[in-house]
N, C-alpha and C positions, 0 to 999 in steps of 0.2 A: 559506343560513345558513353561517357560517364553520365550517371543520372544527374539531372540538374543543369546540364550543359546549355540547354535552351535558355534557361533563366540567366546563365552567365553571359550569354551573348546579348541579352536585352539590357542587363545592368550588372556590371562587375561587382564582386563582393567588397564590403567595406574593408579598407586596409588595416592590417594588424597594428601598425605603428600609430594609427590615428585613434585607437581605443583609449578612452580616458579612465583612469582609476583602476581598481582591482589589480594592483601590481603583483600580488601574490599569485593570482590565477594566471596572469600573463607569464610570470616566471615559470610556473608549472607547465604551461604549454610549451615553452622553449625547451624545458628539461625533457619533456616527453618526446618532442621531435628529435632531440639530440641523442637520445639513448636508443640503441638498437634492441635493448633488452626490456624496455617498457612497452607493453602491448596494448594497454588500455588506460584511459583517464576519464574521470567524471567531473563535470562542472555543475555544481549544485547551488541553488539559490532561489530566492523569491522572484516573482514576476517583475519584469521591468529592470532587472539589474544587468542586462547586456550579455546573458549567457549565450544566446543564439548568435548575436552579432560577433562575439568573441570567437565562438566555435567556427563559424563560417569564414571568419577572417584568416583562419589558419592557411587557407589556400593561397594567400598572398605571400607567405613565407615558406611554403612547403617545397619549393624548388621543382624537381621533376615529378614529385608525387602528386597525384590527382586527388581531389576530394570526391568521394563516392557517397551519395546520400541513400540511406535505407529508410523508406517511408514506413509509417506505422501500419499502413494497410497492405503491405507487401505479403504475398503468399509464400509458402515454403518453397515452391518451385522457383519463384523469382529470387528468393534469398540464397538457397543452397544449391539449386539446379535440379533439372528434371530432363525429360526427353525433348530433344530437338526434333519436332515433328517433320519439318521440311527435309532435313538431312536423312532422317529415318525412312521416310517414304521414298526419297530419291535413291538411297543406297541399299535399302532392304535390310538394314541392321540398326540396332538401337544406338543413338548417339546422344551425348550430353549437351544440354543447352547452355547458352551463355547466362551466367547468374551474377547477382550482385557481389557475392563473395569471390567469384572467379575474377571479376574486374577489380576487386579490392586488393589483389595480390600486389605487394610492393607499393601500395597506396594508402590512403587514409579513409576510413569508414566513419561517416557521421550519422549518429542516431539522436535526433532531437526528441525530448520528452520520453526518454527510454523507459521510464516507469510505467508508461501506458502501453508498451509493447507486451504482447502475451508472454508470460513468464517462461513457458516451455521453449519459445523461440529465442528469448534472450539467453537462456541457459545454453542453448546450442551455439549461439553466436559467440558467447564468452568462451566456450570450449574451443571453437575454431581459433579465436584470437590467442588463446593460451598455448595451444599445440602447434599453431602455424600451418595446419593443413585441414582440408575439408574433405570428408568422405561422403559420397552420395550413394544411397541405397534406396532407390525408388523406381517404379515403372520398369522393373527388370534390369536396371542399370546399376552397376557396382564399379565406382571409379573414385580415385583419390587424387587430389591436386594440391599443390602448395598454396598457402594463403598467409603470407607474411604481411600483416597489416597493423596499423595503429587505430584502435577503436577510440573515437572521441564521442562522448555522450553528454547530454544535458538533462537536467531534471529539476522540477519544482516540487519540493517536499509537500507543499499544500495540496497538490494533486494526487498524493499517495506516494508511499515510499517503496523501497526495495527490501527484500529479506536480507538478514545479516550475511547469509551465505553468498548471495550475489554481490553485495557490497564489498565483501572481502576479496572478490576476484578482480576488482579494479586496482591496478597498481597504484594509481594516483587519484586522489579526490580533493578538489579545491572548492571553496565556498565563496560565492560572490555576495556583495552587499550593495545597498544603495549609496550613491555618492552624496555625502551630506555637506561637504564644503561648497559654499555658494559660488565661489569663483570656478571651481571644477564643474559644477552643474551648469553654469553659464557656458563653459567651454564645450561641454557635451552637446548642448543645443546648437551652438555656433557651428561646430564641425558637422553636425547632422544636416543643418540647413545648407551648408556649403556642398555637401555630398549630394543632396537632393537636387540642388540647382544645376550642378555640372559634375556628374560622377567621374568622367574621364579626367578632367582637370584636377579634381580633388585627389584622385588616386595617383596621378602623376606627381603631385606635390609631395607625396609621401613615398614615392617609388624608391628614392635613394635609401631611406631608412629601412624599408622592407628588404631591399637588396642586401644591405649590410647584415640584417638579421638572418637572411637566408644563407649568406656566406659563412656566418658564424656557426649556424646550425650544421651545415655540411662539414665544416672543419671539425667541430666537436663530435659529430657522429662517427667520423673515422678514428677519433682519438679516445672515445669513451671506453671502448673495450680494453684499452691498454692502460687506463687510469687505475691506480692501485689504492687500496684502502689499508692503512697501517694495521698490523695485527691487533693492537690494543683496542682499536675502534670497533672491531667486530664484537668484542665482549661488551663494550658500551652500548651498542645497538641492542644486543640481547637483553641487557639489564633494563633498558628503557621499555622494550616490548613487554617484559615481565611486569614492570611497574604499572604499565597501562593495561595489563591483563589482556594482551592481544592474543587471540587464539590462532593456532597454527603458525607456520613459518613464512607465509607470503609477505607479511609485514616486514620482517627482517630483511628478506631478499630485496623487496622493493626499495627499502631505505638505502641499501648499499648501491643498487643500480641508479637511483636518483642522485645520490651523493656523487657518484662517479660522473654522471652527466653534468651536474653543476660545476664540478671542477674542470671538466673538459670545456664547458662554455667559457670559463674564466681563463682558459689556456694554461691549465696546470695538469701535471701528471700524478699528483698526490692529493687526496682529499684532506680536509681539515675539519675542525670541530664545527665551524660555521656551516660547512656543507652538510654535516650530519644534522644540525638543528633544522636547517631549511628542508632537508629531505624528510625528516621525521614529521614536520608539519604537513607536508604533502601526502605522506603515505600512511600515517597512523591515526589521524583524527577520526576517520570514518571506521576505524577498526577498534578503537579503544573501548574497554568495558570496565573502566575503573571508577566510573562516576558514582557508583553506589557503595564503594568499599569504605568510604570515610565514616559511614554510620550504618548500623544494621537496619533492616526494613522496619517500618513502624509497626508497633503492636496495636491491635484494635483497642479502642478505649474501654476501660472497665466501667461497670455500672456504678452509679453514684452511691455513696455511702448513705445508709438510712439515717434520718435525723434522730438525734438523741432525745429521748423523752424522759420526763421526770418519773421517779419511782411511784409517786402518787397516781400519776396518770396511768401507769401500767397496772396498778392494783385495781383501778376503777373500771378497766375494760372488762366487758362480759366475756365469759368463756366461749360463747358461740361466735364471737368476733375474731377469736384467734384461729389462725390457719393450722389445721392438722397436717403433718407431713404426709405426702402421698405414699401409699403402699407400693411395694415392688411390682405387683401385678396389676396395678391400677394406673391408668393414664392420668397425668397431671392436668387438671382442668385449666382452661385459658383464664387469664385475669378478668375479673369482672369489669364491665364497662364503667367509666367514670360517671359520676352523677351529673345531671343536667345543671350546670352552673356557668357562670360567666367565665370566659377564658381570655387569656392574653394573647392577641395575635402578634406574630413576629415575622419579619422578612429577613431571612438569612442570606449572607453573601455566598458567592459561588466559590467552591473549593478548588484546589489544584487539579489541573487536567493531566492526563497521562495517555500513553499509547495503549489502545484497546486490543484485546485478543480477538480472534475471529469467533465471535460468540453466536453468530446467526445460525439457527437450526437449518438442517438440510431439508429443502423443499420436496425431495423425493419421498419423504414420509407422508406428504399430503397429496401429491399429484404424480402422475405418470409422465409428465412432459419434461422432466429433468429439473435441474437446479436453475434458479432465476437470478437475475441481477449480476453485478460484477463480483459478488461473493464467490461465484463459481460459474462454470460454463452451462449453457442451457441449450440442449439440442431440440430441434423442432421436428415434429412428426408430419407436418404439412409443408406446403410450398412457400411459407413465409419465413423471413429471416435471411441472414447472409450465408452464402455457400462457403463452407470451411473445408470441404473435402469431398470425397466420393467413396462409393462402395459397390461391390458386386451385388446386383439386385437379387432378391428372393421373390420370384413370381413376376407379375406384371410391373413394368417400369412406368412410373407415373411422373417422375421428375428427372428427366435424362440429363446427365452430365456430359455435354457434347464434347468438350475438349478431352476429357478423360476417355471417352469412348473412341475418339479419333486416335489418341495415343495408343490405346490397346490394339487398334487395327492397323496402325502405321507400319509395323514391320512386315505385314503380310500383303501390302498393296502391290508389290511387284509380282506376286503370284496370282492375283485375282484378275478376273475379266472385268474391266471397267466399263466397256461400252461407251456411253456418253457421260458417265459419271467421273468426277474427279477423285472421289473417295468412295470406296465400297465398304459398308458396315454390315456385319452379320450379328445375329442374336447374341453370340458369345462375346462380342466386343462391347456390348452396351453396359454402361455404368450409370448409377443414379447418384444424385447430389445428397450430401449430408449438410444440413443447414443448422445455423445457430441463431438464437434470438438473444437480443440484448434488452432485457426487461428489468428495470430497477424495482426494488422492493418498496412497498408502502409500509412505513414503520410508525406506529403510534406509541409514544411514551406515556404510560398511565402512571401518574405520580401520586403517592400517598402524601397528602398535605396536612395530616392530622397532628394533634399535639404529641403523639408518641414518637413521631419521626423527628420532632424538634428537640426531644430530650438529648442531653449531652451534645447538643449542636450537631447531631447526625445529618441534618439537612444540608449542612455545608459540604460534607463529603458526598452526599447524594447528588447535589447540584453539580459538583465537580465531575462525578461519574457520568451524569446525563450530558453535560457539555462535551465530554470526551467521546461519548457514543454519538452525539449529534455531529461532531466533526468527522468521525469515522463514516457515518452514513452519508454525509455530504461528499466525501471523497469517493464513495462508491456510487454516487449519483442516485441515491435513494430519495424517496419522497418522505418527509418527516412531519409529524404532527405531535401535539401534546394535549393531554387532558389531566385534570387534577380532581381528586375526591377528598372532601373534608366537610366537617360539621354534619350536614344531613343530605348532601347532594354531590353530584359530579358534574363538571362543566368542561366544555372544550375550550381551551385557551388559545390553541394555535391550529387552524385547519391545515390539512396536509399541504406542504409546500416544499420547495427546494432551496429556500432562502435561509441560510444559517444565521444571518443577522436578525431576522424576525424571531427565530427560535431563541437566540441569546437574550434578546430584549424581554421576551415573555418569561424565560427561565429566571432572570434576575429579579422579577417582581412577584414570583410565586410566594404567597403568604403561608404561614404554618400556624396551626392551632385548631382546637376543637376535636370532635369525635371522628371515628373512622368508618364511613359508609362504603366499605369495600365492594359490597354487592352493587351499589349504584355505579361505582366506577367500572366494574366488569360489564354491566349492561350498557353503559354509555360508550365504552370502547367498542363493543360489538356493534352498536348502532352506527358508529363512525366508519368502521372497517368493512361492514357487510357489503357496502356498495363496491368495494374493491375486489371482492371475491369473484373469481371467474374460473373458467376451465384451465387457463394458463397462468393464473395469478393467485397466490395465497399470501395475503398481507401478514404483517408481524405485529403483535402487541407485546411491548416490553413493560412489565409491571414492576415497579419499584416500591416495595412495601415489606413490612415485617409480618404480614399475614393476619394481623389482629383485626377483627371486625366486631364492632359493638353497636351497629345501627342496622336494624332489620328493614328489609324492603316491604315485607308483608307483615302487618301488625300481628302480634301474637306468636310469631315463629322465633325460634332461637337463632340468633344471628349467625353463629358459626355453622350450624347445620344448613341454614339457607344458603350461605356462601358456598359451601362445598357442593351442594345440590345444583346451584347455578353454574358453578365451574364445570361440573360433569356434563351438563347439558350444552355448554358452550364448546366443549372439547369435540363435539360432533361436527362443528363448523370447519371450514377450510382455513381458518385463521391459525397461524403458528404462534404459540405463546412462549414467552421467556419470562421467568420470575426471578428478579434480582432481590435476594434476601438482604434487607437492611438491618436485621437484628444483630446486636453485638452483645458482648459480655459473656460470662461463664454460664449464667442461667438463661437458657433459651427454651422457648415453647415449641419451636419447629412448625409453626402454623403456615409459614410461607412454603415450606416443603410439602405439606399436606395440600395446599392450594395448587402447587405445581403438579402434583400427582393427579389431582382431580381434573386439571386442564390438559393432562397428557403433554406437558410442555418441557422446556429445558430449564434446569435449575442452576443458579449461580449465586454464590455469596458476593457481596459488594466488592470485597478485595480480590476476588477471582478475575474481575474484569481487567485489572491492571497488569498488563504484560510485563512491565518493568518491575513491579513488586514481586511477581512470581519468579522472574529470572533472578532477581537479587536474593530472594529467599533460598532458591536452590543453590546459588553460589555460596551463600553464607553457610548452609548446612554442609556443603562439600568441603569448605575450608575447615570447619570444625571437626570433620571426620578424619582429616589428615593428621 
């Protein structure tokens, strides 16, 4: 029986013809159902835009094809197939179990919130959809079966995205949006209330329209393979893909298949330009890489020009006030601290946000329990966590995987003396569980709020980078906090929280000005995070600074030396450090890099965080090299 059939008996799905708005997405669904060559489509959009309702309503126009649901918590055995223990024990030979993909053959596979599915499982499911067969190699079973399916998936980008490689494997991708017309919004509410009051009567009222759509799809499905694309249009498709910088050839092929399906739905044997335009919108928007070609990547801002001085003033300067150029074998000293004087405090706006690279350091450097959080998988060495598999034990079994042990013993049950036992297990049959923990990171953003960070309005870019990293941490379910150091102290502005709204409000009000008490910031950050350090947790401190320090913690000590000494002592803690260097210009002192080395942390320049900047820079260099 198809997954979700119990729910269908209790309440039938919302009819497809009753869905209001998002006509482009509905057109793409009809196109995908009508084409035998389209194997996957993605419905992408923010929450509350009807993605799930639209996807589930496909069952009302799918005809003989059933809707099979793939839950996010499904195991590999449930998805791809494994050993059928009942048949194996009864027949004395290994038999393949009924799987979600086996039931999906000639049907429709629905995956809601597909971006939350483990990537290695998603990659395998996409392979099956593309090749139309599933090969099972597990538990001593080697079998291949056909799997001609249409994969329909939904995704909310705010909950995390998919890699470009996986996005490219979707033949069709459409984007939903909120209905802004007041009359249409009223109609949405009215239809939903009518459906809730009497689902049967509501579905019956749209039954004729759904039946017409079903008949149109079935007719077009038989016709789409024979629909032709004029020879000149193939060249036009290739030109469009080149202009949009679409990588690979999946985009070209998908556009042709979608154009044929659109023509077949309109009862035509030849595609036209309008078909190609509609097909390109469905198949190329998620593949295009041309958004950065109109202008080259931004260059880092240059240092400000020194103010011109009168010749008389130059002559009056003492010789000892002039800076001698550093010798080749002598390190350039850090700039002297500014004098204690009144400063002008300023609150800068938040700069543009961007897609952040995976900057989080590997927790394996700190602990032996594996990587933590959603940045990577975390395997547990105790009995806590979710079971993700099994293994052959080494020594005594402390956490037995009962199902895996029974599967290992199943083929031999016909040969063993059972007595009063239903199943006989021997020592060689035993397997132990492999468990995984889901433990989010605790991330503290330690922000330099001194006057040096306000020069050239660098704080605008720094705030944009912080907000981008805050969004990335929120998507990964991390706990985030914020502290700032300036003038002569450091203070915690945001206790560790999972609220991105609180973080945004605090970030917008961070003032800039004064001296740089970096040592105070390091000690304050350690004070906040030390309570989060445990055997299975190593929090992260992200330091955004140019590394300049001109306020000592201990009177009489040189501030730079004290900063590096403090950093070396903190490197022995289980805190993971990331230093984001905010220094710009051609003349750099490299103090942030020295700080990072003392902390034994991960070093990045501010522009290195921007994945889009890095990708556009690489593409620009490659184009110039041609």
